[in-house]
C-alpha positions as CSV (number, residue, x, y, z in Angstrom):
1,X,207.2,-36.9,253.4
2,X,204.6,-35.6,255.9
3,X,207.4,-34.8,258.4
4,X,209.3,-32.8,255.8
5,X,206.2,-30.7,255.1
6,X,205.5,-30.1,258.8
7,X,209.1,-28.9,259.2
8,X,209.1,-26.8,256.0
9,X,209.1,-23.1,256.2
10,X,205.9,-21.3,255.3
11,X,205.9,-19.7,251.9
12,X,203.7,-17.2,250.3
13,X,201.2,-18.5,247.7
14,X,199.5,-16.0,245.5
15,X,196.7,-16.7,243.1
16,X,194.6,-14.5,240.8
17,X,190.8,-15.1,240.9
18,X,188.4,-14.2,238.1
19,X,185.9,-11.4,238.7
20,X,182.9,-13.7,238.9
21,X,184.4,-15.6,241.9
22,X,186.4,-12.7,243.5
23,X,183.6,-11.8,245.9
24,X,183.6,-15.4,247.3
25,X,187.2,-15.0,248.3
26,X,186.5,-11.6,249.8
27,X,183.7,-13.0,251.9
28,X,185.0,-16.4,252.8
29,X,188.4,-17.1,254.3
30,X,190.0,-20.3,253.0
31,X,193.1,-19.8,255.2
32,X,193.9,-17.9,258.4
33,X,196.6,-15.8,256.6
34,X,194.5,-15.0,253.6
35,X,194.7,-11.5,252.2
36,X,192.6,-10.4,249.3
37,X,193.4,-7.4,247.0
38,X,191.0,-6.2,244.4
39,X,192.6,-5.4,241.1
40,X,191.4,-3.3,238.2
41,X,188.6,-5.1,236.3
42,X,187.3,-6.7,239.5
43,X,189.6,-9.7,239.6
44,X,191.2,-10.5,243.0
45,X,194.7,-11.3,244.0
46,X,194.6,-13.7,247.0
47,X,197.7,-14.5,249.0
48,X,198.3,-16.7,252.0
49,X,201.4,-17.9,253.9
50,X,201.2,-21.7,253.9
51,X,203.3,-24.7,254.8
52,X,202.9,-27.7,252.4
53,X,201.8,-25.7,249.4
54,X,202.0,-28.8,247.2
55,X,198.9,-30.1,249.1
56,X,197.0,-27.2,247.5
57,X,197.1,-28.7,244.0
58,X,193.8,-30.6,244.2
59,X,192.1,-27.5,245.7
60,X,193.6,-25.3,243.0
61,X,192.5,-27.6,240.2
62,X,189.0,-27.8,241.6
63,X,188.6,-24.1,240.6
64,X,189.5,-24.8,237.0
65,X,190.3,-21.7,234.9
66,X,188.8,-19.4,237.5
67,X,192.1,-19.3,239.4
68,X,195.7,-18.9,238.3
69,X,198.8,-19.4,240.5
70,X,201.0,-16.3,240.3
71,X,203.6,-17.5,242.8
72,X,205.6,-19.4,243.8
73,X,206.9,-20.3,240.4
74,X,207.5,-23.9,241.3
75,X,203.9,-24.3,242.3
76,X,202.7,-22.6,239.1
77,X,205.0,-25.0,237.0
78,X,203.9,-28.1,239.0
79,X,200.2,-27.3,238.5
80,X,200.8,-26.6,234.8
81,X,202.5,-29.9,234.4
82,X,199.7,-31.7,236.3
83,X,197.1,-30.1,234.0
84,X,199.1,-30.9,230.9
85,X,199.4,-34.6,232.0
86,X,195.6,-34.7,232.6
87,X,194.9,-33.2,229.2
88,X,197.2,-35.6,227.5
89,X,195.3,-38.5,229.2
90,X,192.1,-37.3,227.6
91,X,193.6,-36.5,224.3
92,X,195.2,-40.0,224.1
93,X,191.7,-41.5,224.9
94,X,190.2,-39.6,222.0
95,X,192.9,-41.0,219.7
96,X,192.2,-44.6,220.8
97,X,188.5,-44.2,220.0
98,X,189.1,-43.0,216.4
């Protein structure tokens, strides 16, 4: 799998960052190709051209609701599925305790 990712073509990943953390992304570069665009309301749109975007999932989830994947769609869907599965785990635990 690692070889497939190393041979994969880079793809653009774009996330939206809430206003309260936008400055952090403007000041600190998380990737060499990172570009930050300030949007109305102070939120930031952050994009970077990466290989192995799937490996970003743990990093993206670490920001919680402060970031939202805009593209690529497959990453947005994969992350959403991951979060739904995590939530289901916690909800099923609540049901078992009742």
